[in-house]
Structure formats: structure tokens, C-alpha cells
C-alpha positions in Angstrom: 41.7 141.1 41.8 42.6 143.8 44.4 45.3 146.4 43.6 47.8 144.9 45.9 47.6 141.5 44.3 47.9 143.1 40.9 51.0 145.0 41.9 52.7 141.9 43.0 51.5 140.0 40.0 53.4 142.3 37.7 56.5 142.4 39.9 58.0 138.9 39.6 61.2 140.0 41.4 59.4 140.5 44.7 60.4 137.9 47.3 57.7 135.2 48.0 58.5 135.4 51.7 57.1 138.9 51.9 53.9 138.2 50.1 50.6 136.7 51.3 49.1 133.7 49.5 46.7 135.8 47.5 49.4 138.0 46.0 51.6 134.9 45.3 48.8 133.2 43.4 48.0 136.4 41.5 51.7 136.7 40.5 51.9 133.1 39.4 55.6 132.8 38.7 56.7 129.5 37.2 58.1 126.9 39.5 60.7 124.6 38.1 62.8 121.5 38.9 62.2 119.5 42.0 60.5 122.5 43.7 57.3 121.4 41.9 57.1 118.4 44.3 57.2 120.5 47.5 54.4 119.7 49.9 51.6 122.2 49.6 48.4 123.3 51.2 45.8 121.9 48.9 42.7 122.6 51.1 39.9 124.1 49.0 37.8 124.9 52.1 39.3 128.4 52.7 37.7 131.7 53.9 37.9 133.1 50.4 36.0 130.4 48.6 32.8 132.5 48.3 34.7 135.6 47.2 36.6 133.7 44.6 33.5 131.9 43.3 31.8 135.3 43.1 34.7 136.7 41.1 34.6 133.7 38.7 30.8 133.9 38.2 31.0 137.7 37.5 33.9 137.4 35.0 31.7 136.6 32.0 33.0 137.2 28.4 31.1 139.5 26.2 29.9 138.9 22.6 29.8 135.6 20.9 26.9 133.7 19.3 24.9 131.0 21.1 24.3 127.8 19.2 22.6 124.5 20.1 24.4 121.3 19.3 21.9 118.8 20.8 18.3 118.4 21.7 18.2 119.5 25.3 18.3 123.0 26.7 21.7 122.3 28.3 23.3 121.3 25.0 24.4 124.6 23.7 27.6 126.5 23.2 28.8 130.1 22.6 31.1 130.8 19.7 33.5 133.6 19.1 35.0 134.2 15.6 38.8 134.7 15.3 40.0 138.2 14.7 39.9 138.5 10.9 42.7 141.0 10.8 45.0 138.5 12.7 44.1 135.3 10.9 45.2 134.8 7.3 42.3 135.2 4.8 43.7 132.2 2.9 43.3 129.8 5.8 40.6 128.8 8.3 41.1 129.5 12.0 42.0 126.7 14.5 39.1 126.4 17.0 39.6 126.2 20.8 36.8 124.3 22.5 36.6 125.2 26.2 35.1 122.9 28.9 34.3 124.6 32.2 34.9 123.0 35.6 32.7 122.6 38.7 33.3 119.0 39.8 31.0 117.9 36.9 28.0 119.3 38.9 28.1 123.1 38.7 28.9 126.0 36.5 27.9 127.0 33.0 29.6 127.8 29.7 29.6 131.5 30.5 30.1 132.0 34.3 33.0 129.5 34.8 35.3 130.3 31.9 37.3 133.5 32.6 36.8 136.3 30.1 40.5 137.3 29.6 41.4 134.2 27.7 38.6 134.6 25.1 39.7 138.0 23.9 43.4 137.2 24.1 43.1 134.0 22.0 40.6 135.4 19.4 42.9 138.4 18.9 45.7 136.0 18.1 43.5 134.4 15.4 42.0 131.4 17.1 38.2 130.9 17.1 36.8 130.0 20.6 33.8 128.0 21.6 32.7 127.5 25.2 30.5 124.4 25.7 27.6 123.9 28.0 26.7 120.4 29.1 24.2 118.6 31.4 25.4 118.3 35.0 25.5 115.3 37.3 23.4 113.8 38.8 21.0 114.3 35.9 23.5 112.5 33.7 26.7 110.5 34.3 30.2 112.0 33.8 30.6 109.6 30.8 27.4 111.1 29.3 28.9 114.6 29.9 32.0 113.6 28.0 29.9 112.3 25.2 28.0 115.6 25.0 31.3 117.5 24.6 32.3 115.1 21.9 29.0 115.8 20.2 29.6 119.5 20.4 33.0 119.0 18.6 31.2 117.1 15.9 28.7 119.9 15.5 31.5 122.5 15.1 33.3 120.3 12.6 30.1 119.8 10.6 29.5 123.6 10.4 33.2 124.5 9.9 32.6 126.2 6.5 29.9 128.5 7.9 32.0 129.3 11.0 35.2 129.8 9.1 37.2 127.3 11.2 39.5 124.5 10.2 37.8 121.2 10.9 41.2 119.5 11.1 42.7 121.7 13.7 40.7 121.5 17.0 42.2 122.5 20.3 40.6 121.2 23.5 40.9 123.3 26.7 39.4 122.7 30.1 39.7 123.9 33.7 39.5 121.7 36.8 37.0 118.8 36.1 36.8 120.3 32.6 40.6 119.5 32.2 39.7 115.9 33.1 37.1 115.9 30.4 39.4 117.2 27.7 42.3 115.0 28.5 40.0 112.0 28.5 38.7 113.0 25.1 42.3 113.4 23.9 43.2 109.8 25.0 40.0 107.7 24.8 39.0 107.6 21.1 35.6 106.0 21.7 33.8 109.3 22.5 34.7 111.1 19.3 34.1 107.9 17.3 30.5 107.7 18.6 30.1 111.4 17.8 31.0 110.6 14.2 34.5 112.2 14.1 38.1 111.2 14.8 40.7 112.0 17.4 43.0 112.8 14.5 41.4 116.3 14.3 42.4 117.1 17.8 45.8 118.8 17.4 46.2 119.9 21.0 44.8 119.5 24.5 45.4 122.2 27.2 44.5 121.2 30.8 44.2 124.0 33.4 44.8 122.8 36.9 43.1 119.5 36.3 42.6 116.4 38.5 41.5 112.8 38.1 44.0 112.0 35.4 44.2 108.8 37.5 40.9 108.9 39.2 41.5 106.2 41.9 44.7 107.9 42.9 42.7 111.0 44.0 41.9 109.1 47.3 45.6 109.2 48.1 46.8 112.3 46.2 44.0 114.6 47.4 42.3 113.3 50.5 39.4 115.5 51.5 37.0 117.6 49.3 38.6 116.7 45.9 38.5 113.0 46.6 35.0 113.3 47.9 33.9 115.0 44.7 35.5 112.2 42.7 33.8 109.4 44.7 30.5 111.3 44.4 30.9 111.5 40.6 32.3 108.0 39.9 31.7 105.8 42.8 34.4 103.4 44.0 34.3 100.6 41.3 37.9 100.3 40.1 37.0 99.3 36.6 34.9 102.4 36.2 37.7 104.6 37.7 40.2 103.2 35.3 37.8 103.7 32.4 37.5 107.4 33.1 41.2 108.0 33.8 43.1 109.6 30.9 46.4 107.9 32.1 44.9 104.5 31.4 44.1 105.5 27.8 47.4 107.2 27.0 48.8 104.2 25.0 47.8 105.9 21.7 46.3 106.9 19.4 46.1 110.2 21.3 45.6 113.9 20.4 48.8 115.2 18.9 50.1 117.3 21.8 49.2 118.0 25.5 50.0 121.0 27.6 49.2 120.7 31.3 49.3 124.0 33.2 49.1 123.5 37.0 49.2 125.7 40.1 51.2 124.5 43.0 49.0 121.6 44.3 51.2 118.6 44.8 48.6 115.8 44.5 47.4 116.9 41.0 51.0 117.7 39.9 52.0 114.1 40.7 49.2 112.9 38.5 50.0 115.3 35.7 53.7 114.2 35.7 52.4 110.6 35.5 50.1 111.4 32.6 52.9 113.1 30.7 55.2 110.1 31.2 52.5 107.8 29.9 51.8 110.0 26.9 55.5 110.4 26.1 55.9 106.6 26.3 53.3 106.3 23.6 55.2 108.8 21.4 52.8 111.7 22.1 54.2 115.3 22.7 53.3 116.2 26.3 54.6 118.7 28.9 53.6 120.0 32.3 54.3 123.5 33.7 53.7 124.5 37.3 53.0 128.0 38.6 52.6 129.7 42.0 49.3 129.5 43.8 48.3 126.9 46.4 44.8 125.5 47.2 41.6 127.1 45.8 43.4 130.5 45.5 45.7 129.3 42.7 43.0 127.1 41.2 40.8 130.1 40.5 43.6 132.5 39.6 44.8 130.4 36.7 41.3 130.4 35.3 40.8 134.1 35.6 44.3 135.4 34.7 45.1 133.1 31.8 45.2 135.4 28.8 46.8 138.3 30.6 50.2 138.7 29.1 51.6 139.7 32.5 50.6 136.3 33.9 53.5 133.8 33.3 51.2 130.9 32.3 49.9 133.0 29.4 53.4 133.4 28.0 54.0 129.6 28.2 50.6 128.9 26.6 51.2 131.3 23.7 54.6 129.9 22.9 53.3 126.4 23.0 50.4 127.1 20.7 52.7 128.8 18.2 54.9 125.7 18.2 52.1 123.2 18.0 49.0 124.8 16.4 50.1 128.1 14.8 47.3 130.2 13.4 48.7 130.3 9.9 
């Protein structure tokens, strides 16, 4: 982030009308009420795409331990222990399982994660695992989701060695990774096939996700996002429903959902719809929207989450304390 963007990011009283889109996205003030439904510019094909992608790929977390959870080279994860001075010695740490984005076809468990959140959450006493998985078209998206479920089962099986609580798993994902974790939090079949249960998933955090209702992408996000969806899933309506978290939200579900979105109206509409479906099933769910349109906001929420000056961090921390406290 450049110095100008950082200055505005830490000065929430600055008027949005005097700032450029880069500074507004970096500031990321929360948007509330009917303002979340304002028409926005959701175009991902902007001049800063390459620059933002370079920032994301370069922002790699340090430390951690690599582990393999499956038989292929792609089936591995990196694990960070919770800060032992923060977590109670009498209890095991909740574990956050992170799934990177990349339209199911790009990225890795290290270069598409955002380093700030790792240190921030482990300092608070959470263990953190970032999961790698096989990309399409080598496998289908459904097979990807199963790989993530298998990685969760691996972590649970090794909970004693890793000093984590096998009954307190938190799923977190960005972009297409948010789609994966919300699907895992609503469709019980993946975790069942992995030999575990959705009852262990105490929370799901989606970061600027999409495809909560996959078929709706064609209307909600015409253009590049819808094209990626069709490339990944095709156009068969039965399959699109099967991979849509909203269609599985009738329960049982993960215990609580937090959807953090930047100001992109198509995906906000789907997030509100998913929250309504979850609440109708008796599941705790909430959506919060923050400044940042198009690809600018989409990458800023990934890179800045964990910085206490970024408003979404404050919301996430409070929500975690309420729903999955460390002790």
C-alpha cells in the first residue's frame, strides 16, 4: 500500500468525495443501512489488476510448518501454532482453516492468503492453517471442496499433537475460497465423506465471496465473475444448485457465519440472501459491508484484514470473541 492510501486508511473522518478509489478501499470504512445496496462499479478488469496481484503474491506469511494431508503434491497445508502466552495452558486453541481464492484455478496456500491476518490471529490465541488444493481443470470444484474437507479431517485427527481443539474449527476463505468454506458450512456431505461432522465447525468467515447462489452470478455479476463461474461449473442448473450454499442452508449448518464484503452490489445481494436463508434455519449469520469497489476492494480486504486500523478487523475480532472465544 502506498503512503497516501495508508494515510487515508487511518483517517476515517476524511470525506470520501475527496479521495480516489484506491484510498477509499484502503480506508475501508463500514457501510451500513440501505447504502450497502448502492449501485457500484464491480469491474475486475482495471489498470491496477497486475499491480494488485503482484502485491498479493508478494505478501507471504513467514514461519509455519508444512504438512501433507493427502497423497498428491498439491494436498498440503501450512500450520501456525497459537501464541502460547495468549492461549490458556489449560485449553486447546481453536483452529482457523483458511482457503485461498483464485476462481478455483489459481493461487496457492502461501501467495494468496495475506500475511497480516496470520500474525494477528495467532497472537490472539488461535491456531491457523492455510490449505493448498488441486486446481481446476485438473479436478472439479466439488473435488476441491472434498480436499479441503479432508484437510480438516487431517487436522482433527492430529489435534493432540498440534495442541488444537478438534471441536472448535473456524473456516475462513477469500473470494472463491469463501464460496468453498460456506459450502462446507452448509452441505454436510463433504465432511461426512472425510470422516468428520459439521458439528465441529463453530464458525465460517467469508471474505468478499461470490457464488453463494451460483446461477444468480449471471445476473448479479455479468462479465468476468460470471464467466469464471460458468467455466468452473458449466450451465446445468442442478449442478449450480448443488454447489450453492444458499440451497443447503436449511440446516444442519455450521454454528455461526460472518460474511465480510467490500462494496460490490452483486455479491452483497447474494450475501444478504444467504444470511436470510441461514437465519430462517435458526443459524446465527450476519453480513458487514466495507468501502472498496471492484478488484481494488476485493484485494484490499484480503491484504488488510488483521490490521487493527482496518475496520473489518475490529468487526471480525469482536465477532470471534462472541462466537468462538479463545478460552
